Structure formats: C-alpha cells, structure tokens
C-alpha positions as CSV (number, residue, x, y, z in Angstrom):
1,M,-73.6,-15.8,50.0
2,R,-70.8,-15.7,48.2
3,I,-67.8,-17.1,46.5
4,K,-64.8,-18.0,49.2
5,K,-62.0,-15.7,49.4
6,G,-59.2,-17.7,47.4
7,F,-60.7,-18.5,44.0
8,V,-59.4,-17.1,41.1
9,L,-62.0,-17.2,37.3
10,E,-59.8,-16.9,34.4
11,K,-61.1,-17.4,30.4
12,V,-59.1,-20.5,28.6
13,G,-60.5,-20.6,25.1
14,E,-64.4,-20.7,24.9
15,S,-64.7,-21.7,28.5
16,Y,-64.0,-20.6,32.0
17,L,-61.5,-21.9,34.9
18,C,-61.8,-21.6,38.4
19,C,-59.1,-22.7,40.3
20,A,-58.2,-21.9,44.4
21,T,-55.4,-20.2,45.7
22,G,-53.2,-19.8,48.9
23,K,-54.2,-21.7,51.5
24,L,-57.9,-22.3,50.2
25,A,-55.8,-24.5,47.6
26,R,-55.5,-27.1,50.5
27,E,-58.7,-27.8,50.7
28,F,-60.1,-27.2,47.4
29,S,-58.1,-28.8,44.9
30,G,-58.8,-29.5,41.0
31,F,-60.7,-26.8,39.0
32,V,-64.5,-25.9,38.2
33,R,-64.8,-25.4,34.5
34,L,-67.9,-23.1,33.6
35,N,-69.7,-21.9,30.7
36,E,-70.3,-18.4,29.9
37,T,-73.4,-18.5,31.9
38,G,-72.0,-20.5,34.6
39,A,-69.2,-17.6,34.5
40,F,-71.6,-14.7,34.7
41,L,-73.6,-16.3,37.8
42,W,-69.8,-17.0,39.2
43,K,-69.2,-13.6,38.9
44,M,-72.1,-12.0,40.6
45,L,-71.4,-14.4,43.6
46,E,-67.5,-13.0,43.9
47,S,-68.4,-9.1,43.5
48,G,-71.4,-9.1,46.1
49,N,-74.1,-11.0,48.1
50,P,-77.0,-11.3,45.9
51,D,-80.2,-13.1,46.6
52,V,-81.1,-15.9,44.2
53,D,-84.2,-13.0,42.9
54,E,-81.6,-10.7,42.2
55,M,-79.8,-13.3,40.3
56,V,-82.9,-14.5,38.3
57,K,-83.3,-10.9,37.6
58,N,-80.1,-10.4,36.2
59,M,-79.4,-13.5,34.5
60,T,-83.0,-13.0,32.3
61,D,-82.0,-9.4,31.8
62,E,-79.0,-10.7,30.2
63,Y,-80.1,-14.1,28.4
64,D,-83.4,-14.4,26.7
65,I,-84.3,-17.2,28.7
66,S,-87.9,-17.4,31.4
67,E,-87.5,-16.9,35.3
68,E,-88.7,-20.5,35.9
69,I,-85.6,-22.0,33.6
70,A,-83.3,-19.1,35.7
71,R,-84.8,-20.3,38.9
72,G,-83.9,-24.0,38.3
73,D,-80.2,-23.4,36.2
74,I,-79.5,-21.0,39.5
75,N,-80.6,-22.9,42.1
76,A,-78.6,-26.3,40.4
77,F,-75.7,-24.0,40.4
78,L,-75.7,-22.8,43.7
79,K,-76.4,-26.6,45.0
80,K,-73.4,-27.9,43.3
81,L,-71.0,-24.6,45.3
82,E,-72.4,-25.5,48.1
83,E,-71.6,-29.0,48.0
84,N,-68.1,-28.3,47.0
85,R,-67.5,-25.7,49.7
86,I,-66.7,-23.2,47.6
87,L,-69.6,-20.8,49.2
88,E,-69.7,-18.8,52.1
89,E,-72.2,-16.5,54.3
90,K,-71.6,-13.2,54.1
C-alpha cells in the first residue's frame, strides 16, 4: 500500500497539510491535517510500500512508544486513509 500519486504534503506552522492535485483533486477535495507522527507515517507510505511490521519498527525507533501502541495507531491511521480512498495498492 502507498499514498496515491497526486497528493502533496506541506508543513504549515506546527501542522502538516495534505491536498490532492491535478486530476486527483476532482476525486478528493479538501485537506488532510496531520501532526508530526501522522506526517512521519505519511512519508513512509509516500516513499515506498511498507508493510505494517516495517512501519511499527520505524515508528518505535523514532518515537518512545511500545510496539502495541504503535501498531494500534498505525492501524487506525491506515483505516482512515483507506476510508478516504487515499491509499492504493502498489
């Protein structure tokens, strides 16, 4: 899974905003607001095709959280992206 091509992530103040560009903007209007952790996960999904285990490892390496909390947060994040049709299979 990965972020669909056509989404742009920008830091605005302390938050990150994502928006669709080009043809994708006809399907997805509006913005996605992310905190630092959400942007960290977004960038992983944007640059590759990580599986959940890889994302958990990267998140626990970067932040001081347990595997259990990381896995729960990642699954919730992925569910939201799927519900909004932001992810695609590679």
